[in-house]
C-alpha positions as CSV (number, residue, x, y, z in Angstrom):
1,Q,9.9,-82.0,62.1
2,V,6.3,-83.0,61.0
3,S,3.3,-80.9,62.0
4,R,0.0,-82.5,62.7
5,S,-3.4,-81.0,61.9
6,H,-6.8,-82.4,61.2
7,P,-8.1,-81.7,57.6
8,G,-11.3,-83.4,58.7
9,A,-12.9,-85.7,61.2
10,T,-11.5,-88.7,59.3
11,G,-8.7,-88.9,56.8
12,Y,-8.9,-89.3,53.0
13,G,-7.1,-91.4,50.4
14,G,-6.3,-89.8,47.1
15,M,-6.5,-86.1,48.0
16,I,-5.1,-83.4,45.8
17,A,-2.8,-80.9,47.5
18,G,-0.8,-77.8,46.4
19,L,0.2,-74.3,47.3
20,H,-1.1,-70.9,46.1
21,N,-0.9,-67.4,47.6
22,Q,0.8,-68.6,50.8
23,K,-1.9,-71.1,51.5
24,M,-2.1,-74.9,51.2
25,I,-5.1,-76.2,49.3
26,I,-6.2,-79.8,50.0
27,A,-9.3,-81.3,48.5
28,G,-11.3,-84.3,47.5
29,G,-10.3,-87.8,48.4
30,S,-12.1,-90.9,49.5
31,N,-12.7,-93.1,52.6
32,F,-14.9,-95.8,54.1
33,P,-17.1,-93.9,56.6
34,D,-19.1,-96.8,57.8
35,T,-17.0,-99.9,57.9
36,M,-13.9,-101.5,56.2
37,P,-14.3,-102.6,52.6
38,W,-13.6,-106.3,53.4
39,L,-16.7,-106.1,55.8
40,G,-18.9,-104.7,53.0
41,G,-18.1,-101.0,53.5
42,K,-18.7,-98.7,50.5
43,K,-16.1,-96.2,49.4
44,K,-17.3,-92.6,49.6
45,Y,-15.8,-89.8,47.4
46,Y,-15.6,-86.2,48.6
47,D,-15.7,-82.7,47.1
48,S,-14.6,-80.8,50.3
49,V,-11.9,-78.1,50.0
50,Y,-9.7,-77.2,53.0
51,I,-7.4,-74.1,53.2
52,M,-4.4,-74.5,55.5
53,T,-2.0,-71.8,56.8
54,K,1.5,-72.2,58.2
55,K,3.3,-70.4,61.0
56,G,6.8,-71.7,61.4
57,S,6.4,-75.5,61.2
58,Q,2.9,-75.4,62.6
59,I,0.0,-76.1,60.1
60,S,-3.5,-75.1,61.0
61,L,-6.9,-75.0,59.3
62,Y,-7.6,-71.5,57.9
63,K,-11.0,-72.1,56.1
64,K,-13.3,-74.9,55.1
65,G,-16.8,-75.3,53.7
66,M,-15.9,-74.8,50.0
67,R,-16.5,-77.4,47.3
68,L,-15.1,-78.8,44.1
69,Q,-17.3,-79.0,41.0
70,E,-17.7,-82.7,41.8
71,P,-16.3,-85.4,44.2
72,V,-12.9,-86.8,43.0
73,A,-10.1,-89.0,44.4
74,Y,-6.8,-90.3,42.9
75,A,-6.5,-87.4,40.5
76,A,-3.0,-86.4,39.2
77,G,-2.2,-83.1,40.8
78,C,0.7,-80.6,41.4
79,T,1.5,-77.1,42.4
80,T,2.2,-74.7,39.5
81,E,3.0,-71.0,39.3
82,K,-0.7,-70.5,38.4
83,G,-2.2,-72.5,41.3
84,L,-3.1,-76.1,42.1
85,F,-3.6,-78.2,38.9
86,F,-5.3,-81.5,38.8
87,T,-6.7,-83.9,36.2
88,G,-8.4,-87.2,36.0
89,G,-9.3,-89.2,39.0
90,E,-12.4,-91.1,39.9
91,N,-15.7,-91.0,41.8
92,E,-18.8,-93.1,42.0
93,N,-19.5,-92.4,38.3
94,G,-16.2,-93.9,37.2
95,I,-12.9,-92.5,35.8
96,T,-12.8,-88.9,34.5
97,N,-10.6,-87.0,32.0
98,K,-11.6,-83.5,33.4
99,S,-8.8,-81.0,34.2
100,W,-9.0,-78.1,36.7
101,L,-7.0,-75.2,38.2
102,L,-7.7,-74.2,41.8
103,T,-6.5,-70.8,43.0
104,W,-6.9,-69.0,46.4
105,N,-8.3,-65.5,46.1
106,E,-6.9,-63.7,49.1
107,T,-9.1,-60.6,48.6
108,L,-12.3,-62.5,48.3
109,Q,-11.2,-65.2,50.8
110,Q,-12.4,-68.0,48.5
111,I,-11.4,-70.7,46.1
112,E,-11.7,-70.1,42.4
113,I,-12.0,-73.1,40.1
114,K,-11.1,-72.9,36.4
115,S,-11.9,-75.6,33.9
116,L,-9.0,-76.6,31.6
117,P,-8.9,-78.8,28.4
118,Q,-9.8,-82.4,29.1
119,L,-7.2,-85.2,28.9
120,P,-7.3,-87.3,25.7
121,V,-8.3,-90.3,27.8
122,A,-9.8,-90.7,31.3
123,L,-7.1,-91.6,33.9
124,T,-7.0,-92.4,37.6
125,N,-3.9,-93.0,39.7
126,A,-1.8,-91.1,37.2
127,V,1.0,-88.7,38.4
128,A,1.6,-85.0,37.6
129,A,4.5,-82.6,38.0
130,S,5.1,-79.0,36.8
131,S,7.8,-76.6,35.6
132,G,6.5,-73.0,35.7
133,S,3.1,-73.1,34.0
134,V,3.8,-76.4,32.1
135,V,2.3,-79.5,33.6
136,F,3.3,-83.1,32.8
137,V,1.0,-86.2,33.4
138,A,2.3,-89.7,33.2
139,G,0.8,-93.2,33.4
140,G,-2.4,-94.1,35.3
141,E,-5.3,-96.5,34.9
142,T,-7.8,-96.2,32.1
143,P,-11.1,-98.0,31.8
144,A,-9.3,-100.4,29.4
145,G,-6.1,-101.0,31.5
146,V,-2.9,-99.3,32.7
147,S,-1.5,-96.5,30.5
148,A,2.1,-95.7,29.4
149,A,1.1,-92.3,28.0
150,F,3.0,-89.1,28.8
151,Y,1.3,-85.7,28.2
152,C,2.1,-82.0,28.7
153,M,0.2,-78.8,28.6
154,D,1.0,-75.1,29.2
155,I,-1.9,-74.0,31.4
156,S,-1.0,-70.4,30.7
157,K,-2.0,-71.2,27.1
158,P,-4.8,-73.7,27.5
159,E,-6.0,-73.1,24.0
160,T,-3.0,-75.1,22.8
161,G,-4.3,-78.2,24.6
162,W,-2.5,-81.4,25.5
163,K,0.6,-82.6,23.7
164,E,1.5,-86.3,23.7
165,L,5.2,-87.0,24.4
166,A,7.2,-90.1,24.2
167,P,5.4,-92.9,26.1
168,L,6.9,-94.5,29.2
169,P,8.8,-97.7,28.5
170,R,5.9,-99.7,30.1
171,P,2.4,-99.0,31.4
172,V,2.5,-97.8,35.1
173,S,0.2,-96.4,37.8
174,H,0.8,-95.3,41.4
175,A,4.3,-93.9,40.6
176,V,6.1,-90.7,41.7
177,L,6.8,-88.0,39.1
178,Y,9.5,-85.4,39.7
179,C,10.2,-82.2,37.7
180,R,12.8,-79.6,38.4
181,K,14.7,-76.9,36.5
182,E,18.5,-76.8,36.5
183,E,20.2,-73.9,34.7
184,Q,17.2,-73.5,32.3
185,V,17.1,-77.3,31.7
186,I,13.9,-79.1,32.7
187,K,14.6,-82.5,34.3
188,I,11.8,-85.1,34.7
189,F,12.1,-88.4,36.6
190,I,9.6,-91.1,37.4
191,A,10.1,-93.7,40.2
192,G,8.5,-97.0,41.0
193,G,4.8,-97.7,40.5
194,R,2.9,-100.8,39.5
195,S,0.9,-102.3,36.6
196,K,-2.1,-104.6,37.0
197,Q,-1.8,-107.6,34.6
198,P,-4.7,-109.3,32.7
199,N,-4.7,-112.1,35.4
200,G,-5.6,-109.5,38.0
201,L,-2.1,-109.6,39.7
202,S,0.1,-106.5,39.7
203,T,3.8,-106.1,38.9
204,L,5.6,-103.6,41.2
205,F,8.5,-101.7,39.7
206,Q,11.8,-100.5,41.2
207,S,12.8,-98.6,38.1
208,F,13.8,-95.0,38.1
209,L,13.7,-93.2,34.7
210,E,14.7,-89.8,33.4
211,Y,12.9,-88.0,30.5
212,D,15.0,-86.0,28.1
213,P,12.9,-83.1,26.8
214,V,15.3,-82.4,23.9
215,K,15.5,-85.9,22.6
216,N,11.9,-86.8,23.7
217,N,12.9,-90.1,25.2
218,W,13.2,-92.0,28.5
219,M,16.5,-93.2,29.9
220,A,17.0,-95.8,32.7
221,K,18.8,-94.6,35.8
222,K,19.8,-96.5,38.9
223,D,16.9,-98.6,40.2
224,L,15.4,-98.1,43.6
225,P,16.7,-100.5,46.3
226,Y,13.3,-102.3,46.1
227,A,10.1,-102.3,44.2
228,L,7.6,-99.7,45.5
229,S,4.3,-98.1,44.6
230,A,1.9,-95.4,45.8
231,G,4.6,-93.5,47.7
232,T,5.2,-89.8,47.7
233,G,8.2,-87.7,46.7
234,V,9.5,-84.2,46.5
235,C,12.3,-82.2,44.9
236,T,13.6,-80.0,47.7
237,P,14.6,-76.3,47.1
238,S,18.2,-77.4,47.4
239,G,17.7,-79.9,44.5
240,S,17.5,-83.2,46.4
241,I,15.1,-85.8,45.1
242,L,13.4,-87.6,48.0
243,L,11.1,-90.7,48.0
244,L,9.0,-90.9,51.1
245,G,7.7,-94.3,52.0
246,G,5.4,-96.4,49.8
247,D,4.0,-99.9,49.5
248,K,6.4,-102.8,49.0
249,G,3.5,-104.9,48.0
250,T,3.8,-107.9,50.3
251,V,0.3,-107.9,51.7
252,F,-1.0,-106.3,48.5
253,H,0.2,-109.3,46.4
254,Q,-1.4,-111.8,48.9
255,V,-4.7,-110.0,48.7
256,E,-4.6,-109.9,44.9
257,K,-4.0,-113.6,44.8
258,L,-6.9,-114.3,47.1
259,I,-9.2,-112.1,45.0
260,A,-8.2,-114.1,41.9
261,E,-8.9,-117.4,43.7
262,I,-12.2,-116.2,45.0
263,K,-13.2,-115.2,41.5
264,N,-12.5,-118.7,40.1
265,V,-13.8,-120.8,43.0
266,K,-17.2,-122.4,42.5
267,D,-17.7,-124.1,45.8
268,P,-19.6,-121.7,48.2
269,G,-17.9,-123.0,51.3
270,K,-14.4,-122.6,49.8
271,K,-15.3,-119.1,48.6
272,L,-16.4,-118.1,52.1
273,E,-13.2,-119.4,53.7
274,L,-11.1,-117.5,51.1
275,E,-13.2,-114.3,51.8
276,R,-12.4,-114.8,55.5
277,Q,-8.7,-115.2,54.8
278,K,-8.7,-112.0,52.8
279,A,-10.5,-110.1,55.6
280,R,-8.0,-111.4,58.2
281,L,-5.1,-110.4,56.0
282,Q,-6.4,-106.9,55.4
283,S,-7.5,-106.2,58.9
284,A,-4.0,-107.2,60.2
285,H,-2.2,-105.0,57.6
286,P,1.1,-103.8,59.2
287,G,1.2,-100.5,57.4
288,F,3.6,-99.3,54.7
289,S,7.3,-98.7,54.3
290,G,8.5,-95.7,56.4
291,Q,12.0,-95.6,54.7
292,L,13.1,-92.3,53.2
293,L,15.3,-92.5,50.2
294,R,17.5,-89.8,48.6
295,Y,18.8,-89.9,45.0
296,D,22.3,-88.6,44.5
297,E,22.2,-87.4,40.9
298,N,26.0,-87.0,40.6
299,K,26.7,-90.6,41.7
300,N,23.4,-92.0,40.2
301,E,22.7,-93.7,43.5
302,W,19.8,-94.1,45.9
303,M,20.7,-93.8,49.6
304,P,18.8,-94.2,52.9
305,A,17.7,-90.9,54.3
306,G,16.1,-91.8,57.6
307,K,12.6,-93.0,58.5
308,M,9.2,-91.4,58.9
309,P,8.5,-90.8,62.6
310,Y,4.8,-91.6,62.1
311,A,2.6,-94.1,60.3
312,T,3.6,-93.5,56.7
313,P,0.7,-92.5,54.3
314,V,0.4,-93.6,50.7
315,T,-2.0,-92.6,47.9
316,T,-1.5,-88.9,48.7
317,E,0.8,-86.0,47.8
318,A,4.0,-84.6,49.3
319,L,4.9,-81.0,48.8
320,C,7.6,-78.5,50.0
321,W,6.5,-75.3,51.7
322,D,9.4,-73.1,52.7
323,D,11.6,-75.5,54.8
324,C,8.8,-78.0,55.5
325,I,7.8,-81.2,53.6
326,L,4.1,-81.8,54.0
327,I,2.1,-85.0,53.5
328,P,-1.6,-84.5,54.0
329,S,-3.8,-87.4,55.1
330,G,-3.5,-90.6,52.9
331,E,-3.9,-94.3,53.6
332,I,-1.8,-95.8,56.5
333,R,-3.1,-99.3,56.3
334,A,-5.5,-101.2,54.1
335,G,-8.7,-99.2,54.1
336,V,-7.5,-96.9,57.0
337,R,-6.9,-93.2,56.4
338,S,-4.9,-90.7,58.4
339,P,-6.6,-87.6,59.7
340,Y,-3.2,-85.8,60.1
341,I,-0.8,-83.7,58.0
């Protein structure tokens, strides 16, 4: 059962979302408020913070009007025992390496924002997950290209700063990172994602990897049934690992190829026709995969787990709140954001 509620008049891509003090905090993000990007629309970044409350499976707006320190979208974020952590992301000034902790003060009825040590490098479209007060950040895009770096920090001891762990086997952005504790053992997994190549075309991955904190290395597990990027995922309270939708890349690849052609074409008439092709392709975008997948750790297998009953958002977060899985806003077609949770 999925509850619907408006976080704003229009939706946002790349929001951060997490839980603290029995409230859901969602903030930031980006959209195209005037017109679609292929028609010349300019992306706008936001600093808005929304506080949501839950009664049963019904989600409703509790409070709005608060602001982040600055607009941000596509940061790596996750719920921790201390609050909502996020780092990196981008805005109109470029990619950032700043890190923050958002907490909800029930007594004062307001958001509190704490600055944390900056990442060693600016990252956008990276992924984050946590175990207790320890946060892990993997991959992402830097000003110089896609990253394979893997970092951790104990936010209860911020003075210790970031620690660099064994890098991913390959650079990747737009992946899904999972972290759960099983009998005092931390288990970390990363699924799918993509990596933009020097020629401007991206490789999408169907890999599923597990990180061993004791050996400090990555191990290949059973691949996803298909390559996928920008999806969402959760570890449920019962221990299930779920992957919720994502982009299989069919239209994405076609658009990238047209962008590469447009860049290399000299003839103005040909360039205009390619621009029109790209606009038609993006405006007719069919949406993203609605398939749900569940990983069986004992069998090392991925299995179908049903389909999303609504247009499936990407470039957002999924989180578990009691017996609900929540996906706030996100992109449901090229350039189009969902106003729903």
